[in-house]
MARDONU-887816 format. One record per atom (N, C-alpha, C, O, CB): residue number from 1; atom name; x, y, z. Coordinates in steps of 0.1 Angstrom, whole numbers. Last residue first. Glycine has a CB too. Example, Ala and Ser with C-alpha at 12.3 -4.5 7.8 and 13.67 -1.06 7.14 Angstrom:
// residues 2
[2,N,[128,-22,71]]
[2,CA,[137,-11,71]]
[2,C,[129,0,79]]
[2,O,[134,11,80]]
[2,CB,[141,-6,57]]
[1,N,[132,-57,78]]
[1,CA,[123,-45,78]]
[1,C,[132,-33,78]]
[1,O,[142,-33,85]]
[1,CB,[113,-45,90]]
END
This chain:
// residues 162
[162,N,[8,213,148]]
[162,CA,[-2,203,145]]
[162,C,[-5,195,158]]
[162,O,[-13,186,157]]
[162,CB,[3,194,135]]
[161,N,[28,231,155]]
[161,CA,[15,237,153]]
[161,C,[4,226,150]]
[161,O,[-8,229,151]]
[161,CB,[15,246,141]]
[160,N,[51,216,158]]
[160,CA,[45,222,170]]
[160,C,[31,227,167]]
[160,O,[23,228,177]]
[160,CB,[54,233,174]]
[159,N,[56,208,131]]
[159,CA,[52,198,141]]
[159,C,[46,204,154]]
[159,O,[36,198,159]]
[159,CB,[64,189,146]]
[158,N,[62,232,119]]
[158,CA,[51,225,115]]
[158,C,[46,214,125]]
[158,O,[34,212,126]]
[158,CB,[54,218,101]]
[157,N,[85,239,134]]
[157,CA,[74,248,135]]
[157,C,[61,240,130]]
[157,O,[51,241,136]]
[157,CB,[76,260,126]]
[156,N,[102,218,125]]
[156,CA,[99,219,139]]
[156,C,[86,228,141]]
[156,O,[78,225,150]]
[156,CB,[111,225,147]]
[155,N,[104,224,98]]
[155,CA,[97,211,102]]
[155,C,[93,212,116]]
[155,O,[83,207,120]]
[155,CB,[106,199,99]]
[154,N,[118,248,99]]
[154,CA,[105,248,93]]
[154,C,[97,235,98]]
[154,O,[85,236,101]]
[154,CB,[105,249,78]]
[153,N,[142,238,110]]
[153,CA,[134,248,117]]
[153,C,[120,248,112]]
[153,O,[110,249,120]]
[153,CB,[141,262,116]]
[152,N,[150,221,90]]
[152,CA,[148,215,103]]
[152,C,[139,225,111]]
[152,O,[130,221,119]]
[152,CB,[161,212,110]]
[151,N,[154,238,68]]
[151,CA,[143,228,68]]
[151,C,[140,222,81]]
[151,O,[129,219,84]]
[151,CB,[147,217,58]]
[150,N,[160,272,81]]
[150,CA,[165,259,76]]
[150,C,[153,249,76]]
[150,O,[143,251,83]]
[150,CB,[176,253,85]]
[149,N,[157,298,88]]
[149,CA,[148,292,79]]
[149,C,[153,279,73]]
[149,O,[150,276,62]]
[149,CB,[145,302,68]]
[148,N,[160,318,114]]
[148,CA,[165,305,110]]
[148,C,[154,298,101]]
[148,O,[144,294,106]]
[148,CB,[168,296,123]]
[147,N,[146,340,120]]
[147,CA,[157,342,111]]
[147,C,[162,329,106]]
[147,O,[167,327,95]]
[147,CB,[168,349,118]]
[146,N,[110,338,120]]
[146,CA,[123,335,126]]
[146,C,[134,336,116]]
[146,O,[132,334,104]]
[146,CB,[123,321,133]]
[145,N,[88,365,112]]
[145,CA,[93,352,109]]
[145,C,[107,350,115]]
[145,O,[115,359,116]]
[145,CB,[94,349,94]]
[144,N,[68,383,134]]
[144,CA,[80,383,126]]
[144,C,[84,368,124]]
[144,O,[83,360,133]]
[144,CB,[91,390,133]]
[143,N,[32,384,130]]
[143,CA,[44,380,138]]
[143,C,[56,379,129]]
[143,O,[55,375,117]]
[143,CB,[42,367,146]]
[142,N,[15,412,117]]
[142,CA,[19,398,117]]
[142,C,[31,396,125]]
[142,O,[40,405,126]]
[142,CB,[21,393,102]]
[141,N,[-12,434,126]]
[141,CA,[3,431,124]]
[141,C,[6,417,125]]
[141,O,[-1,409,133]]
[141,CB,[11,439,135]]
[140,N,[-41,434,105]]
[140,CA,[-35,431,118]]
[140,C,[-20,429,116]]
[140,O,[-16,424,106]]
[140,CB,[-41,419,125]]
[139,N,[-48,461,82]]
[139,CA,[-46,447,86]]
[139,C,[-39,446,99]]
[139,O,[-32,455,104]]
[139,CB,[-37,440,75]]
[138,N,[-74,485,87]]
[138,CA,[-59,483,85]]
[138,C,[-57,468,89]]
[138,O,[-64,463,98]]
[138,CB,[-51,492,95]]
[137,N,[-101,499,69]]
[137,CA,[-96,489,78]]
[137,C,[-81,487,76]]
[137,O,[-77,486,64]]
[137,CB,[-104,476,78]]
[136,N,[-112,514,49]]
[136,CA,[-104,521,59]]
[136,C,[-98,512,69]]
[136,O,[-91,516,78]]
[136,CB,[-113,531,66]]
[135,N,[-126,495,34]]
[135,CA,[-116,502,28]]
[135,C,[-107,509,38]]
[135,O,[-95,511,36]]
[135,CB,[-121,512,18]]
[134,N,[-146,487,52]]
[134,CA,[-136,478,49]]
[134,C,[-124,485,42]]
[134,O,[-113,480,43]]
[134,CB,[-141,467,40]]
[133,N,[-162,510,53]]
[133,CA,[-156,506,65]]
[133,C,[-144,496,62]]
[133,O,[-133,497,68]]
[133,CB,[-166,499,75]]
[132,N,[-171,511,26]]
[132,CA,[-163,522,31]]
[132,C,[-156,518,44]]
[132,O,[-144,522,46]]
[132,CB,[-171,534,34]]
[131,N,[-186,487,26]]
[131,CA,[-174,488,17]]
[131,C,[-165,499,22]]
[131,O,[-153,498,22]]
[131,CB,[-179,491,3]]
[130,N,[-207,493,44]]
[130,CA,[-197,482,47]]
[130,C,[-185,483,38]]
[130,O,[-174,481,44]]
[130,CB,[-204,469,44]]
[129,N,[-219,514,29]]
[129,CA,[-213,516,43]]
[129,C,[-203,506,46]]
[129,O,[-192,509,51]]
[129,CB,[-224,517,53]]
[128,N,[-228,500,7]]
[128,CA,[-218,511,5]]
[128,C,[-211,514,19]]
[128,O,[-199,516,19]]
[128,CB,[-225,524,0]]
[127,N,[-246,483,19]]
[127,CA,[-235,477,12]]
[127,C,[-224,488,10]]
[127,O,[-212,485,12]]
[127,CB,[-239,472,-2]]
[126,N,[-265,501,29]]
[126,CA,[-258,493,38]]
[126,C,[-245,487,32]]
[126,O,[-235,486,38]]
[126,CB,[-267,481,43]]
[125,N,[-274,512,5]]
[125,CA,[-267,521,14]]
[125,C,[-259,512,24]]
[125,O,[-248,516,28]]
[125,CB,[-277,529,22]]
[124,N,[-287,489,-6]]
[124,CA,[-275,496,-13]]
[124,C,[-267,505,-4]]
[124,O,[-255,505,-4]]
[124,CB,[-281,504,-25]]
[123,N,[-307,485,13]]
[123,CA,[-296,475,11]]
[123,C,[-284,481,4]]
[123,O,[-273,478,8]]
[123,CB,[-302,463,2]]
[122,N,[-322,508,9]]
[122,CA,[-316,505,22]]
[122,C,[-305,495,21]]
[122,O,[-294,496,27]]
[122,CB,[-326,500,32]]
[121,N,[-330,505,-17]]
[121,CA,[-322,516,-14]]
[121,C,[-315,514,0]]
[121,O,[-303,518,1]]
[121,CB,[-330,529,-13]]
[120,N,[-347,482,-15]]
[120,CA,[-334,482,-23]]
[120,C,[-325,493,-20]]
[120,O,[-313,491,-20]]
[120,CB,[-338,482,-38]]
[119,N,[-368,493,3]]
[119,CA,[-359,482,6]]
[119,C,[-346,481,-2]]
[119,O,[-336,480,4]]
[119,CB,[-367,469,3]]
[118,N,[-387,513,4]]
[118,CA,[-373,517,2]]
[118,C,[-363,506,5]]
[118,O,[-352,508,8]]
[118,CB,[-370,529,12]]
[117,N,[-419,515,-10]]
[117,CA,[-409,507,-2]]
[117,C,[-395,512,-6]]
[117,O,[-392,514,-17]]
[117,CB,[-410,492,-5]]
[116,N,[-436,526,-28]]
[116,CA,[-431,534,-17]]
[116,C,[-420,527,-9]]
[116,O,[-413,534,-1]]
[116,CB,[-443,537,-8]]
[115,N,[-441,504,-44]]
[115,CA,[-435,516,-50]]
[115,C,[-429,525,-39]]
[115,O,[-418,530,-41]]
[115,CB,[-444,524,-59]]
[114,N,[-455,487,-28]]
[114,CA,[-442,483,-33]]
[114,C,[-434,495,-38]]
[114,O,[-422,495,-37]]
[114,CB,[-444,472,-44]]
[113,N,[-478,502,-24]]
[113,CA,[-469,499,-12]]
[113,C,[-456,495,-17]]
[113,O,[-446,499,-11]]
[113,CB,[-476,488,-4]]
[112,N,[-488,502,-50]]
[112,CA,[-484,515,-44]]
[112,C,[-475,512,-32]]
[112,O,[-466,520,-30]]
[112,CB,[-497,522,-40]]
[111,N,[-493,474,-52]]
[111,CA,[-483,481,-61]]
[111,C,[-479,494,-56]]
[111,O,[-467,497,-57]]
[111,CB,[-489,483,-75]]
[110,N,[-513,470,-33]]
[110,CA,[-500,464,-31]]
[110,C,[-489,470,-40]]
[110,O,[-478,471,-36]]
[110,CB,[-501,449,-34]]
[109,N,[-534,486,-45]]
[109,CA,[-529,489,-32]]
[109,C,[-515,483,-30]]
[109,O,[-506,490,-25]]
[109,CB,[-539,484,-21]]
[108,N,[-537,471,-70]]
[108,CA,[-532,485,-70]]
[108,C,[-527,490,-56]]
[108,O,[-517,497,-56]]
[108,CB,[-544,494,-74]]
[107,N,[-546,447,-61]]
[107,CA,[-533,448,-68]]
[107,C,[-528,462,-68]]
[107,O,[-516,464,-67]]
[107,CB,[-535,443,-82]]
[106,N,[-571,455,-50]]
[106,CA,[-561,449,-42]]
[106,C,[-547,450,-48]]
[106,O,[-537,453,-41]]
[106,CB,[-565,434,-38]]
[105,N,[-583,464,-74]]
[105,CA,[-580,473,-63]]
[105,C,[-570,468,-54]]
[105,O,[-561,475,-49]]
[105,CB,[-593,476,-56]]
[104,N,[-584,439,-88]]
[104,CA,[-576,450,-94]]
[104,C,[-573,461,-83]]
[104,O,[-562,466,-83]]
[104,CB,[-584,457,-105]]
[103,N,[-602,425,-72]]
[103,CA,[-588,420,-73]]
[103,C,[-579,431,-79]]
[103,O,[-568,432,-75]]
[103,CB,[-588,408,-82]]
[102,N,[-625,441,-76]]
[102,CA,[-619,440,-63]]
[102,C,[-605,435,-63]]
[102,O,[-596,440,-56]]
[102,CB,[-628,430,-54]]
[101,N,[-629,438,-104]]
[101,CA,[-626,451,-98]]
[101,C,[-620,450,-85]]
[101,O,[-610,457,-82]]
[101,CB,[-639,459,-98]]
[100,N,[-634,410,-105]]
[100,CA,[-622,415,-112]]
[100,C,[-619,429,-106]]
[100,O,[-607,432,-105]]
[100,CB,[-625,416,-127]]
[99,N,[-658,409,-90]]
[99,CA,[-646,402,-85]]
[99,C,[-634,407,-92]]
[99,O,[-624,409,-85]]
[99,CB,[-648,387,-88]]
[98,N,[-674,424,-108]]
[98,CA,[-672,429,-94]]
[98,C,[-660,422,-88]]
[98,O,[-652,429,-82]]
[98,CB,[-684,426,-86]]
[97,N,[-674,408,-131]]
[97,CA,[-668,421,-132]]
[97,C,[-665,427,-117]]
[97,O,[-654,433,-115]]
[97,CB,[-677,431,-139]]
[96,N,[-688,386,-121]]
[96,CA,[-674,384,-125]]
[96,C,[-667,398,-126]]
[96,O,[-655,399,-122]]
[96,CB,[-673,377,-139]]
[95,N,[-713,398,-116]]
[95,CA,[-705,392,-105]]
[95,C,[-691,390,-108]]
[95,O,[-682,393,-100]]
[95,CB,[-712,378,-101]]
[94,N,[-720,404,-142]]
[94,CA,[-717,415,-133]]
[94,C,[-710,410,-121]]
[94,O,[-701,417,-115]]
[94,CB,[-731,421,-129]]
[93,N,[-723,378,-153]]
[93,CA,[-713,386,-158]]
[93,C,[-709,398,-148]]
[93,O,[-698,401,-146]]
[93,CB,[-717,392,-172]]
[92,N,[-746,371,-138]]
[92,CA,[-734,363,-136]]
[92,C,[-722,371,-141]]
[92,O,[-711,371,-135]]
[92,CB,[-735,350,-144]]
[91,N,[-764,390,-148]]
[91,CA,[-760,391,-134]]
[91,C,[-748,383,-131]]
[91,O,[-739,387,-123]]
[91,CB,[-772,385,-125]]
[90,N,[-766,381,-174]]
[90,CA,[-760,394,-172]]
[90,C,[-756,396,-157]]
[90,O,[-746,402,-154]]
[90,CB,[-771,405,-176]]
[89,N,[-778,356,-169]]
[89,CA,[-764,356,-175]]
[89,C,[-758,370,-173]]
[89,O,[-746,371,-171]]
[89,CB,[-765,352,-190]]
[88,N,[-803,365,-160]]
[88,CA,[-794,357,-151]]
[88,C,[-780,357,-156]]
[88,O,[-770,357,-148]]
[88,CB,[-800,343,-150]]
[87,N,[-813,377,-183]]
[87,CA,[-810,386,-171]]
[87,C,[-801,378,-161]]
[87,O,[-792,384,-155]]
[87,CB,[-823,390,-164]]
[86,N,[-816,354,-198]]
[86,CA,[-807,365,-203]]
[86,C,[-803,374,-191]]
[86,O,[-792,378,-190]]
[86,CB,[-814,373,-214]]
[85,N,[-837,340,-185]]
[85,CA,[-823,335,-185]]
[85,C,[-813,345,-189]]
[85,O,[-802,345,-184]]
[85,CB,[-823,323,-195]]
[84,N,[-859,358,-163]]
[84,CA,[-855,355,-176]]
[84,C,[-840,350,-177]]
[84,O,[-832,356,-169]]
[84,CB,[-857,367,-186]]
[83,N,[-863,343,-130]]
[83,CA,[-862,354,-140]]
[83,C,[-859,349,-153]]
[83,O,[-856,337,-155]]
[83,CB,[-852,364,-135]]
[82,N,[-866,326,-108]]
[82,CA,[-875,324,-120]]
[82,C,[-875,336,-129]]
[82,O,[-885,339,-135]]
[82,CB,[-889,321,-114]]
[81,N,[-848,325,-87]]
[81,CA,[-856,337,-89]]
[81,C,[-867,336,-100]]
[81,O,[-876,344,-100]]
[81,CB,[-848,349,-92]]
[80,N,[-835,300,-86]]
[80,CA,[-839,306,-74]]
[80,C,[-849,317,-76]]
[80,O,[-858,319,-68]]
[80,CB,[-826,312,-67]]
[79,N,[-830,294,-113]]
[79,CA,[-838,285,-105]]
[79,C,[-843,291,-92]]
[79,O,[-854,289,-88]]
[79,CB,[-829,273,-101]]
[78,N,[-815,316,-120]]
[78,CA,[-828,314,-127]]
[78,C,[-837,305,-118]]
[78,O,[-849,307,-117]]
[78,CB,[-826,308,-141]]
[77,N,[-792,312,-105]]
[77,CA,[-800,325,-103]]
[77,C,[-814,323,-109]]
[77,O,[-824,327,-103]]
[77,CB,[-793,337,-109]]
[76,N,[-784,289,-116]]
[76,CA,[-787,289,-102]]
[76,C,[-796,301,-99]]
[76,O,[-806,300,-92]]
[76,CB,[-775,289,-93]]
[75,N,[-777,297,-142]]
[75,CA,[-788,288,-140]]
[75,C,[-793,287,-126]]
[75,O,[-805,285,-123]]
[75,CB,[-785,273,-145]]
[74,N,[-755,314,-135]]
[74,CA,[-767,319,-142]]
[74,C,[-779,310,-140]]
[74,O,[-790,315,-138]]
[74,CB,[-764,321,-157]]
[73,N,[-738,295,-122]]
[73,CA,[-743,307,-115]]
[73,C,[-755,312,-122]]
[73,O,[-765,316,-115]]
[73,CB,[-732,318,-114]]
[72,N,[-732,278,-143]]
[72,CA,[-739,273,-131]]
[72,C,[-745,284,-123]]
[72,O,[-756,283,-117]]
[72,CB,[-729,265,-122]]
[71,N,[-719,295,-161]]
[71,CA,[-732,288,-165]]
[71,C,[-740,284,-152]]
[71,O,[-752,286,-151]]
[71,CB,[-730,277,-174]]
[70,N,[-697,301,-145]]
[70,CA,[-706,312,-149]]
[70,C,[-720,306,-153]]
[70,O,[-730,311,-150]]
[70,CB,[-700,320,-161]]
[69,N,[-685,276,-143]]
[69,CA,[-690,283,-131]]
[69,C,[-700,294,-135]]
[69,O,[-709,295,-127]]
[69,CB,[-678,288,-123]]
[68,N,[-678,272,-170]]
[68,CA,[-688,263,-164]]
[68,C,[-693,269,-151]]
[68,O,[-705,268,-148]]
[68,CB,[-681,249,-161]]
[67,N,[-659,292,-173]]
[67,CA,[-672,293,-180]]
[67,C,[-682,284,-174]]
[67,O,[-694,288,-174]]
[67,CB,[-670,290,-195]]
[66,N,[-638,282,-156]]
[66,CA,[-645,294,-152]]
[66,C,[-658,295,-160]]
[66,O,[-668,299,-154]]
[66,CB,[-637,306,-154]]
[65,N,[-622,262,-165]]
[65,CA,[-634,258,-158]]
[65,C,[-643,270,-154]]
[65,O,[-654,268,-150]]
[65,CB,[-631,250,-146]]
[64,N,[-600,273,-176]]
[64,CA,[-609,268,-186]]
[64,C,[-622,263,-179]]
[64,O,[-632,261,-185]]
[64,CB,[-603,256,-193]]
[63,N,[-587,281,-152]]
[63,CA,[-591,291,-162]]
[63,C,[-602,285,-171]]
[63,O,[-612,292,-174]]
[63,CB,[-579,296,-170]]
[62,N,[-581,256,-142]]
[62,CA,[-590,265,-134]]
[62,C,[-595,276,-144]]
[62,O,[-607,279,-143]]
[62,CB,[-583,271,-123]]
[61,N,[-563,247,-161]]
[61,CA,[-575,239,-158]]
[61,C,[-585,248,-151]]
[61,O,[-597,248,-155]]
[61,CB,[-572,226,-150]]
[60,N,[-542,266,-157]]
[60,CA,[-549,265,-170]]
[60,C,[-563,257,-168]]
[60,O,[-573,261,-174]]
[60,CB,[-540,258,-180]]
[59,N,[-534,261,-131]]
[59,CA,[-540,274,-134]]
[59,C,[-548,274,-147]]
[59,O,[-558,280,-148]]
[59,CB,[-529,285,-135]]
[58,N,[-524,235,-134]]
[58,CA,[-535,237,-125]]
[58,C,[-542,251,-128]]
[58,O,[-554,252,-128]]
[58,CB,[-530,237,-110]]
[57,N,[-503,241,-152]]
[57,CA,[-514,232,-156]]
[57,C,[-526,234,-147]]
[57,O,[-537,235,-152]]
[57,CB,[-509,218,-156]]
[56,N,[-487,256,-135]]
[56,CA,[-492,262,-147]]
[56,C,[-504,254,-152]]
[56,O,[-514,260,-157]]
[56,CB,[-481,262,-158]]
[55,N,[-480,238,-115]]
[55,CA,[-488,250,-111]]
[55,C,[-494,256,-124]]
[55,O,[-506,261,-124]]
[55,CB,[-479,260,-104]]
[54,N,[-465,220,-130]]
[54,CA,[-477,215,-124]]
[54,C,[-486,227,-120]]
[54,O,[-499,226,-122]]
[54,CB,[-474,207,-111]]
[53,N,[-444,236,-138]]
[53,CA,[-453,230,-148]]
[53,C,[-466,226,-142]]
[53,O,[-476,228,-148]]
[53,CB,[-446,219,-155]]
[52,N,[-432,241,-113]]
[52,CA,[-438,252,-121]]
[52,C,[-447,247,-132]]
[52,O,[-457,253,-134]]
[52,CB,[-426,260,-128]]
[51,N,[-424,215,-106]]
[51,CA,[-434,222,-98]]
[51,C,[-440,234,-106]]
[51,O,[-452,235,-105]]
[51,CB,[-427,228,-85]]
[50,N,[-406,210,-126]]
[50,CA,[-418,201,-125]]
[50,C,[-428,208,-117]]
[50,O,[-440,208,-121]]
[50,CB,[-414,188,-119]]
[49,N,[-387,230,-120]]
[49,CA,[-394,230,-133]]
[49,C,[-406,221,-133]]
[49,O,[-417,225,-138]]
[49,CB,[-384,224,-144]]
[48,N,[-379,222,-94]]
[48,CA,[-385,235,-96]]
[48,C,[-393,235,-110]]
[48,O,[-404,241,-110]]
[48,CB,[-375,246,-96]]
[47,N,[-367,197,-100]]
[47,CA,[-378,198,-92]]
[47,C,[-386,211,-93]]
[47,O,[-398,211,-94]]
[47,CB,[-374,196,-77]]
[46,N,[-345,207,-116]]
[46,CA,[-355,198,-122]]
[46,C,[-368,198,-113]]
[46,O,[-379,198,-119]]
[46,CB,[-349,184,-122]]
[45,N,[-332,223,-97]]
[45,CA,[-337,229,-109]]
[45,C,[-348,220,-115]]
[45,O,[-359,225,-120]]
[45,CB,[-326,233,-120]]
[44,N,[-324,203,-79]]
[44,CA,[-333,213,-75]]
[44,C,[-339,220,-87]]
[44,O,[-351,224,-86]]
[44,CB,[-325,223,-66]]
[43,N,[-306,188,-96]]
[43,CA,[-318,181,-90]]
[43,C,[-328,192,-86]]
[43,O,[-340,190,-88]]
[43,CB,[-314,172,-79]]
[42,N,[-287,207,-101]]
[42,CA,[-294,201,-112]]
[42,C,[-307,195,-107]]
[42,O,[-318,196,-114]]
[42,CB,[-286,191,-120]]
[41,N,[-277,211,-75]]
[41,CA,[-284,222,-82]]
[41,C,[-292,217,-94]]
[41,O,[-303,222,-96]]
[41,CB,[-273,232,-87]]
[40,N,[-266,185,-70]]
[40,CA,[-277,190,-62]]
[40,C,[-284,201,-69]]
[40,O,[-297,202,-68]]
[40,CB,[-272,195,-48]]
[39,N,[-246,186,-90]]
[39,CA,[-256,175,-90]]
[39,C,[-268,180,-82]]
[39,O,[-280,178,-86]]
[39,CB,[-251,162,-85]]
[38,N,[-230,208,-82]]
[38,CA,[-237,208,-95]]
[38,C,[-248,198,-95]]
[38,O,[-259,200,-101]]
[38,CB,[-226,205,-106]]
[37,N,[-222,198,-56]]
[37,CA,[-230,210,-57]]
[37,C,[-237,211,-71]]
[37,O,[-249,215,-71]]
[37,CB,[-222,223,-55]]
[36,N,[-206,177,-65]]
[36,CA,[-218,174,-56]]
[36,C,[-227,186,-57]]
[36,O,[-239,185,-58]]
[36,CB,[-213,172,-42]]
[35,N,[-186,190,-79]]
[35,CA,[-194,181,-86]]
[35,C,[-207,178,-78]]
[35,O,[-218,177,-84]]
[35,CB,[-187,168,-88]]
[34,N,[-175,205,-58]]
[34,CA,[-181,212,-69]]
[34,C,[-190,203,-77]]
[34,O,[-201,207,-81]]
[34,CB,[-170,218,-78]]
[33,N,[-165,184,-42]]
[33,CA,[-175,193,-37]]
[33,C,[-182,201,-48]]
[33,O,[-194,202,-47]]
[33,CB,[-169,203,-27]]
[32,N,[-146,174,-60]]
[32,CA,[-157,165,-56]]
[32,C,[-168,174,-50]]
[32,O,[-180,171,-53]]
[32,CB,[-152,155,-45]]
[31,N,[-128,196,-61]]
[31,CA,[-135,191,-73]]
[31,C,[-147,182,-70]]
[31,O,[-157,184,-76]]
[31,CB,[-125,183,-82]]
[30,N,[-120,196,-34]]
[30,CA,[-127,208,-39]]
[30,C,[-134,203,-52]]
[30,O,[-146,207,-54]]
[30,CB,[-117,219,-42]]
[29,N,[-107,171,-32]]
[29,CA,[-118,174,-24]]
[29,C,[-127,186,-29]]
[29,O,[-139,185,-29]]
[29,CB,[-114,177,-9]]
[28,N,[-86,175,-50]]
[28,CA,[-96,165,-53]]
[28,C,[-108,167,-45]]
[28,O,[-120,165,-50]]
[28,CB,[-90,151,-50]]
[27,N,[-72,195,-36]]
[27,CA,[-77,198,-50]]
[27,C,[-88,187,-53]]
[27,O,[-99,191,-59]]
[27,CB,[-66,197,-60]]
[26,N,[-66,181,-13]]
[26,CA,[-74,193,-12]]
[26,C,[-80,196,-26]]
[26,O,[-92,199,-27]]
[26,CB,[-67,205,-7]]
[25,N,[-48,162,-24]]
[25,CA,[-60,158,-17]]
[25,C,[-70,169,-16]]
[25,O,[-82,167,-18]]
[25,CB,[-57,152,-3]]
[24,N,[-28,179,-33]]
[24,CA,[-35,170,-43]]
[24,C,[-48,166,-36]]
[24,O,[-58,166,-43]]
[24,CB,[-26,158,-47]]
[23,N,[-19,191,-9]]
[23,CA,[-24,199,-20]]
[23,C,[-33,191,-30]]
[23,O,[-43,195,-34]]
[23,CB,[-13,206,-27]]
[22,N,[-9,169,5]]
[22,CA,[-21,176,10]]
[22,C,[-27,185,-1]]
[22,O,[-39,186,-1]]
[22,CB,[-16,185,22]]
[21,N,[12,162,-13]]
[21,CA,[1,152,-10]]
[21,C,[-11,159,-5]]
[21,O,[-23,157,-9]]
[21,CB,[5,141,0]]
[20,N,[28,185,-10]]
[20,CA,[22,181,-23]]
[20,C,[11,171,-22]]
[20,O,[1,172,-29]]
[20,CB,[33,174,-32]]
[19,N,[34,183,17]]
[19,CA,[26,195,12]]
[19,C,[20,191,-2]]
[19,O,[9,195,-4]]
[19,CB,[36,207,11]]
[18,N,[48,159,18]]
[18,CA,[36,161,26]]
[18,C,[27,172,21]]
[18,O,[15,171,19]]
[18,CB,[39,163,41]]
[17,N,[70,166,1]]
[17,CA,[61,155,-2]]
[17,C,[48,156,5]]
[17,O,[37,154,-1]]
[17,CB,[67,142,0]]
[16,N,[80,187,17]]
[16,CA,[76,190,3]]
[16,C,[66,179,-2]]
[16,O,[56,182,-8]]
[16,CB,[87,191,-6]]
[15,N,[88,174,40]]
[15,CA,[78,184,41]]
[15,C,[72,187,27]]
[15,O,[60,189,25]]
[15,CB,[83,197,47]]
[14,N,[92,139,32]]
[14,CA,[97,152,34]]
[14,C,[85,162,35]]
[14,O,[74,158,32]]
[14,CB,[107,157,23]]
[13,N,[84,110,50]]
[13,CA,[83,118,39]]
[13,C,[87,132,42]]
[13,O,[86,136,53]]
[13,CB,[68,118,33]]
[12,N,[92,78,61]]
[12,CA,[93,92,64]]
[12,C,[92,100,51]]
[12,O,[99,96,41]]
[12,CB,[106,95,72]]
[11,N,[69,50,55]]
[11,CA,[82,57,53]]
[11,C,[81,72,57]]
[11,O,[70,78,56]]
[11,CB,[86,56,38]]
[10,N,[45,37,56]]
[10,CA,[53,38,68]]
[10,C,[65,47,67]]
[10,O,[71,50,77]]
[10,CB,[56,25,74]]
[9,N,[36,38,28]]
[9,CA,[29,44,39]]
[9,C,[37,46,52]]
[9,O,[36,57,57]]
[9,CB,[17,35,43]]
[8,N,[59,47,1]]
[8,CA,[53,37,10]]
[8,C,[47,44,22]]
[8,O,[51,55,26]]
[8,CB,[63,27,15]]
[7,N,[48,71,-24]]
[7,CA,[58,67,-14]]
[7,C,[51,56,-5]]
[7,O,[39,57,-3]]
[7,CB,[64,78,-6]]
[6,N,[28,81,-40]]
[6,CA,[35,70,-44]]
[6,C,[45,64,-34]]
[6,O,[51,54,-37]]
[6,CB,[42,73,-57]]
[5,N,[11,101,-31]]
[5,CA,[22,105,-39]]
[5,C,[31,94,-44]]
[5,O,[41,96,-51]]
[5,CB,[30,115,-32]]
[4,N,[-8,87,-16]]
[4,CA,[-12,93,-28]]
[4,C,[0,97,-37]]
[4,O,[-2,97,-50]]
[4,CB,[-21,104,-26]]
[3,N,[11,58,-3]]
[3,CA,[4,71,-1]]
[3,C,[0,77,-15]]
[3,O,[5,71,-25]]
[3,CB,[13,81,6]]
[2,N,[5,23,-7]]
[2,CA,[13,35,-8]]
[2,C,[4,47,-6]]
[2,O,[-8,47,-7]]
[2,CB,[20,35,-21]]
[1,N,[8,-12,0]]
[1,CA,[0,0,0]]
[1,C,[9,12,0]]
[1,O,[20,12,6]]
[1,CB,[-10,0,12]]
END
């Protein structure tokens, strides 16, 4: 059995070999994570498309069933009142117009509220404020590197930090 870089498992490896092995494993891990994210995104998009199609079909069926509701309303009015059938159909039409006007008024109220909303402006101002704070930020001072940069010193630092 051998390590990813080809050296035997129990053998001492240099810092460069360890770093190369860690880099290769991190690269493979990142590629696998990206592939997983793509697969999950593809599945979510597929589910969203099926859901949107189902909602569209439901709306279309409802739209095509509205004339049947109008006929039922007109014949119901005729049965209840014994009026002329033409008057009953006009009353059914008037009921539809009334519902349309109410829905239009509700839409108008919400459109005016959305127009008055300052949500996007607040977000833009917050982003600008954050950007200005980050531009004025100073980096933290870093510790001085030791003068002794021999491989043994670097390996000692690596062992002490792990």
